Backbone as CSV, one residue per row, in Angstrom:
resi,resn,N_x,N_y,N_z,CA_x,CA_y,CA_z,C_x,C_y,C_z
1,MET,2.632,5.218,15.255,2.123,4.844,16.397,0.791,3.971,15.940
2,LEU,1.526,3.296,16.081,0.508,1.789,16.414,-0.997,1.675,17.488
3,ASN,-2.110,1.583,16.982,-3.081,1.274,18.122,-3.793,-0.152,17.897
4,LYS,-3.520,-0.203,19.548,-3.554,-1.733,19.925,-4.981,-2.214,20.454
5,LEU,-5.882,-3.028,19.291,-7.179,-3.490,19.617,-7.333,-4.503,20.432
6,SER,-6.503,-5.448,20.533,-6.203,-6.647,20.800,-4.412,-6.848,21.564
7,ASP,-4.107,-8.231,21.862,-3.085,-8.485,21.903,-2.351,-9.467,20.696
8,THR,-3.776,-9.035,19.720,-3.113,-9.892,18.232,-3.448,-8.697,17.128
9,ILE,-4.065,-7.630,17.343,-4.410,-7.130,16.335,-4.125,-5.349,17.042
10,TYR,-3.428,-4.894,15.605,-3.178,-3.733,15.777,-3.814,-2.702,14.212
11,TYR,-3.651,-1.426,14.458,-3.685,-0.477,13.036,-3.091,0.616,13.252
12,LEU,-2.556,1.320,12.378,-2.242,2.681,11.974,-3.088,3.292,11.865
13,SER,-3.816,4.569,12.247,-4.779,5.346,12.083,-4.282,6.189,10.762
14,HIS,-6.061,6.759,9.984,-6.001,7.319,8.858,-4.809,8.641,9.071
15,GLN,-4.697,8.811,7.780,-4.484,10.495,7.976,-5.361,11.242,6.595
16,ASP,-6.375,11.914,7.227,-6.703,12.593,5.949,-6.229,13.649,5.049
17,ASP,-5.547,14.118,5.641,-4.742,15.612,4.923,-3.656,14.575,3.944
18,ARG,-3.332,13.376,4.307,-2.181,13.141,3.540,-2.880,11.903,2.569
19,GLU,-4.093,11.579,2.628,-4.998,10.556,2.001,-4.321,9.147,2.318
20,ARG,-3.859,9.015,3.745,-3.472,7.715,4.101,-4.596,7.056,4.706
21,PRO,-5.019,5.685,4.287,-6.013,5.186,5.389,-5.826,4.409,5.811
22,THR,-6.358,3.955,6.703,-5.847,2.915,8.285,-5.642,1.913,7.382
23,LEU,-4.252,1.617,7.969,-3.525,-0.123,8.167,-3.789,-0.824,9.184
24,GLY,-4.053,-2.113,8.576,-4.377,-3.197,9.871,-3.298,-4.284,9.965
25,LEU,-2.842,-4.584,10.856,-2.118,-5.684,11.171,-2.292,-6.638,12.709
26,VAL,-2.719,-8.118,11.869,-3.092,-9.382,12.639,-1.681,-9.986,13.063
27,CYS,-1.667,-10.507,14.163,-0.768,-11.214,14.721,-1.413,-12.705,14.878
28,GLY,-0.304,-13.620,14.401,-0.462,-15.004,14.460,0.106,-15.387,15.189
29,ASP,0.811,-16.894,15.637,1.473,-17.679,16.633,3.018,-17.266,15.720
30,GLN,3.117,-17.350,14.429,4.091,-18.098,13.648,4.226,-16.836,12.511
31,TYR,3.402,-16.225,12.272,3.297,-15.119,11.042,2.426,-13.732,11.374
32,SER,2.470,-12.977,11.035,1.354,-11.530,11.088,0.864,-11.555,9.332
33,LEU,-0.147,-10.901,9.707,-0.979,-10.691,8.049,-1.350,-9.227,8.274
34,VAL,-0.800,-8.290,7.133,-1.039,-6.540,6.457,-2.113,-6.215,5.889
35,ILE,-3.159,-5.891,6.675,-4.165,-5.328,6.158,-4.161,-4.010,5.146
36,ASP,-3.818,-4.123,3.759,-3.785,-2.851,2.617,-2.199,-2.357,2.857
37,SER,-1.830,-1.925,1.782,-0.268,-1.520,2.041,0.181,0.124,2.009
38,GLY,-0.795,0.834,1.851,-0.587,1.998,2.389,-0.368,3.120,0.796
39,ASN,-0.288,4.206,0.973,-0.836,5.025,-0.601,0.707,5.306,-1.116
40,SER,1.451,4.717,-0.178,3.168,5.061,-1.338,4.020,4.001,-0.671
41,THR,5.227,4.278,-1.324,6.366,3.827,-0.583,6.547,3.820,0.734
42,GLN,6.993,5.614,0.902,6.838,5.896,2.347,6.032,5.393,3.360
43,HIS,4.450,5.638,3.129,4.006,5.208,4.108,3.850,3.501,4.549
44,ALA,3.997,2.959,3.269,4.510,1.586,3.764,5.847,1.596,4.438
45,GLU,6.681,2.230,4.270,7.743,2.269,5.034,7.567,2.545,6.559
46,ASP,6.675,3.775,6.647,6.190,4.025,8.278,5.783,2.959,9.152
47,PHE,4.865,2.389,8.038,3.830,1.285,8.720,5.204,-0.005,9.399
48,LEU,5.451,-0.338,8.347,7.179,-1.417,8.753,8.144,-0.799,10.101
49,GLN,7.996,0.595,9.858,8.987,0.623,11.320,8.070,0.514,12.338
50,GLU,6.538,1.292,12.573,5.995,0.746,13.505,6.317,-0.749,13.893
51,ILE,5.782,-1.274,12.965,5.464,-2.956,13.477,6.863,-3.316,14.063
52,GLU,8.227,-3.116,13.206,9.378,-3.241,13.976,9.509,-2.848,15.690
53,LYS,8.922,-1.887,15.970,9.108,-1.751,17.004,8.289,-2.888,17.877
54,LEU,7.249,-3.503,17.946,6.459,-4.566,18.345,7.422,-6.376,18.393
55,ASN,6.961,-6.725,19.488,7.133,-8.057,19.306,6.688,-9.221,19.060
56,VAL,6.716,-8.733,17.695,5.635,-10.329,17.233,6.157,-10.341,16.121
57,PRO,5.296,-11.615,15.064,6.295,-12.582,14.678,6.009,-11.797,12.980
58,PRO,7.007,-11.928,12.023,7.164,-11.093,11.103,5.686,-11.453,9.891
59,VAL,6.005,-10.360,9.462,4.435,-10.251,8.291,5.328,-11.450,7.054
60,LYS,4.155,-12.001,6.777,4.395,-12.944,5.639,3.128,-12.689,4.547
61,TYR,1.709,-11.879,4.980,0.976,-11.815,3.923,0.519,-10.471,3.898
62,VAL,0.188,-9.724,3.082,-0.266,-8.688,2.586,-1.754,-8.334,1.705
63,VAL,-2.889,-8.648,2.816,-4.391,-8.773,1.955,-4.509,-7.280,1.428
64,LEU,-4.840,-6.901,0.108,-5.376,-5.858,-0.105,-7.131,-5.661,-0.166
65,THR,-7.646,-4.846,0.274,-9.310,-5.091,1.117,-9.988,-4.405,-0.895
66,HIS,-9.329,-3.850,-1.355,-9.740,-3.353,-2.915,-8.983,-2.329,-3.767
67,ALA,-9.338,-2.085,-4.619,-8.076,-1.638,-5.687,-8.667,0.128,-5.563
68,HIS,-8.424,0.856,-4.609,-8.183,2.228,-4.838,-6.731,2.106,-4.692
69,TRP,-6.256,3.353,-5.221,-4.851,3.635,-4.823,-3.934,4.102,-3.721
70,ASP,-4.985,4.340,-2.880,-4.325,4.592,-1.459,-3.995,3.429,-0.754
71,HIS,-4.651,2.374,-1.168,-4.957,1.505,-0.173,-3.251,0.100,-1.112
72,PHE,-3.036,0.463,-1.994,-1.981,-0.942,-3.010,-0.929,0.119,-3.586
73,LEU,-0.632,1.119,-3.176,0.797,1.550,-3.759,2.103,1.508,-3.060
74,GLY,1.617,1.255,-1.901,3.194,1.014,-0.792,3.356,-0.616,-1.124
75,MET,2.477,-1.752,-1.833,2.610,-2.996,-1.410,3.822,-3.709,-1.600
76,ASN,4.645,-2.702,-2.385,6.271,-3.327,-3.074,7.136,-3.151,-2.264
77,GLU,6.992,-2.527,-0.733,7.667,-2.508,0.238,7.677,-3.430,1.089
78,PHE,6.753,-4.550,0.772,6.233,-5.677,1.839,6.937,-6.796,1.159
79,ASP,8.389,-7.431,1.737,8.876,-8.847,1.389,7.183,-10.154,2.173
80,ALA,6.399,-9.825,1.628,5.887,-10.769,1.423,4.243,-11.185,0.548
81,THR,3.821,-12.513,0.545,2.665,-12.947,-0.247,1.458,-11.691,0.107
82,VAL,1.478,-11.064,-1.172,0.401,-10.123,-1.633,-1.190,-11.192,-2.137
83,ILE,-2.387,-10.785,-1.697,-3.337,-10.960,-2.037,-4.495,-10.518,-2.277
84,VAL,-4.861,-10.605,-3.373,-6.003,-9.716,-4.286,-6.946,-10.235,-4.011
85,ASN,-8.389,-9.947,-4.821,-9.237,-9.988,-5.251,-9.188,-10.201,-6.906
86,SER,-10.004,-10.889,-7.563,-9.704,-11.084,-9.185,-10.205,-9.473,-9.675
87,GLN,-10.966,-8.446,-9.200,-11.437,-7.370,-9.573,-10.366,-6.395,-8.739
88,THR,-10.186,-6.572,-7.897,-8.395,-5.595,-7.644,-7.566,-5.978,-8.563
89,ASN,-7.283,-6.958,-9.027,-6.090,-7.476,-9.987,-6.230,-6.717,-11.425
90,GLU,-7.416,-6.527,-11.784,-7.766,-6.020,-13.060,-7.415,-4.413,-12.848
91,ILE,-7.548,-3.991,-11.515,-7.223,-2.519,-11.831,-5.780,-2.183,-11.611
92,LEU,-5.141,-3.658,-10.816,-3.498,-3.396,-10.536,-2.591,-3.475,-11.927
93,LYS,-3.468,-4.371,-12.888,-2.960,-4.372,-14.126,-2.528,-2.995,-14.635
94,VAL,-3.817,-2.402,-14.870,-3.815,-0.932,-15.134,-2.403,0.170,-14.535
95,TRP,-2.645,-0.189,-13.378,-1.741,1.049,-12.844,-0.286,0.354,-13.000
96,LYS,-0.222,-1.302,-13.144,1.363,-1.590,-13.743,1.752,-1.214,-14.846
97,SER,1.074,-0.516,-15.951,1.167,-0.056,-16.894,1.627,1.250,-16.864
98,TYR,1.336,2.006,-15.932,1.408,3.720,-15.519,3.379,3.788,-15.699
99,SER,3.488,4.799,-16.185,5.079,5.497,-15.915,4.678,6.291,-14.652
100,TYR,5.373,6.765,-13.980,5.371,7.584,-12.926,6.272,8.986,-12.702
101,ASP,6.784,9.311,-13.990,7.387,10.369,-13.908,6.449,11.929,-13.906
102,ASP,6.801,13.218,-14.216,5.808,14.106,-14.044,5.152,14.264,-15.022
103,SER,5.682,14.173,-16.300,4.661,14.101,-17.807,3.567,13.121,-17.487
104,SER,3.853,11.852,-17.520,2.480,10.773,-17.206,1.681,11.159,-16.279
105,LEU,2.363,10.867,-14.887,1.504,11.770,-13.969,0.522,12.800,-14.464
106,GLN,0.859,13.890,-15.022,-0.072,14.453,-15.471,-1.364,14.025,-16.366
107,LYS,-0.373,13.576,-17.340,-1.686,13.160,-18.900,-2.689,11.789,-17.752
108,TYR,-2.405,11.337,-16.823,-3.304,10.651,-15.962,-4.580,11.534,-15.216
109,VAL,-3.876,12.431,-14.728,-4.527,13.468,-14.283,-5.809,14.169,-15.203
110,ASN,-5.316,14.558,-16.154,-5.766,14.908,-17.293,-6.873,14.328,-17.657
111,ASN,-6.507,12.945,-18.032,-7.582,12.120,-18.677,-8.267,11.332,-17.514
112,ASN,-8.644,11.794,-15.953,-9.151,11.567,-14.996,-9.252,9.885,-14.538
113,GLN,-7.336,9.564,-14.982,-7.304,8.184,-14.322,-6.696,8.108,-12.956
114,MET,-6.138,9.358,-12.477,-6.186,9.503,-10.963,-6.115,11.052,-10.558
115,SER,-6.812,11.052,-9.237,-6.493,12.407,-8.966,-5.503,13.711,-8.661
116,ALA,-5.550,14.656,-8.718,-4.476,15.429,-8.608,-3.713,15.173,-6.852
117,MET,-4.733,15.091,-5.977,-4.242,14.275,-4.930,-3.018,13.096,-4.789
118,CYS,-3.495,11.920,-5.385,-3.333,10.863,-5.755,-1.586,11.091,-6.586
119,MET,-1.631,12.149,-7.707,-0.353,12.652,-7.998,0.866,13.549,-7.119
120,LYS,0.109,13.960,-6.241,0.621,15.210,-5.432,1.495,13.817,-4.541
121,ILE,0.904,12.852,-3.615,1.380,11.742,-3.346,2.041,10.987,-3.571
122,ILE,2.385,10.452,-4.850,3.052,10.182,-5.229,4.741,10.890,-5.864
123,GLN,4.406,12.265,-6.075,5.171,12.724,-6.375,6.096,13.361,-5.269
124,THR,5.516,12.949,-4.089,6.154,13.368,-2.585,6.742,12.067,-1.803
125,ASP,5.995,11.102,-2.465,6.224,9.961,-1.164,6.940,8.675,-1.981
126,ILE,7.085,8.862,-3.411,7.705,7.374,-3.583,9.072,8.408,-4.222
127,PRO,10.040,7.988,-3.968,11.330,8.296,-4.176,11.578,7.404,-4.955
128,ASN,12.318,7.906,-6.050,12.839,6.635,-7.830,11.799,6.443,-8.310
129,ARG,10.807,7.763,-8.290,9.549,6.940,-8.857,9.654,6.882,-10.447
130,ASP,10.772,7.853,-10.946,10.820,7.514,-12.343,11.559,5.911,-12.977
131,SER,11.844,4.809,-11.751,12.183,3.573,-12.333,10.742,2.755,-11.605
132,PHE,10.053,3.371,-11.115,8.891,2.738,-9.804,7.848,1.939,-10.977
133,LYS,7.660,0.812,-10.330,6.920,-0.140,-10.828,5.924,-1.456,-10.014
134,LEU,5.111,-1.045,-10.261,4.415,-1.938,-9.395,4.221,-3.090,-9.548
135,ASN,4.142,-4.049,-8.418,4.503,-5.508,-8.786,3.469,-6.179,-8.934
136,SER,3.246,-7.092,-9.143,2.164,-8.159,-9.401,1.486,-9.246,-8.116
137,PRO,0.267,-9.061,-7.680,-0.066,-10.067,-6.644,0.594,-11.225,-6.772
138,ASP,0.548,-11.946,-5.472,0.747,-13.368,-5.857,-0.009,-14.593,-5.826
139,ILE,-1.438,-14.182,-5.008,-2.410,-14.956,-5.063,-3.577,-13.995,-5.564
140,ILE,-4.148,-14.824,-6.381,-5.691,-14.012,-7.015,-6.610,-14.588,-6.529
141,LEU,-7.556,-14.475,-5.643,-9.337,-15.097,-5.099,-9.928,-14.889,-6.426
């Protein structure tokens, strides 16, 4: 359920037990902007389902606040322009090169490239992860 801060600002609360950060929605007259895309495709889909329940303009932009995995792994689910800063983009480039099968994920955990919790979330909340590839952002500031 989305929490309403004002007539134009909503947020989806964090869930610490599932490493899900707070996600934001800012609604303009014609379009809406999402702040952070979630920790997985499932997290993003859950957020989009909540947005659909509102009578708000369509999401046109997604802004990623920073490059922690739990803020960007859901970005592929949005049919929107993804905006990041250059520092975040450098980290996204690394994650774009990753493979998401069990063997690769375990290797990344063993090499301290991702946490065991991140691996668990990917395994449970990203269906078709054998073919999953992170998209590139559209605008880099």
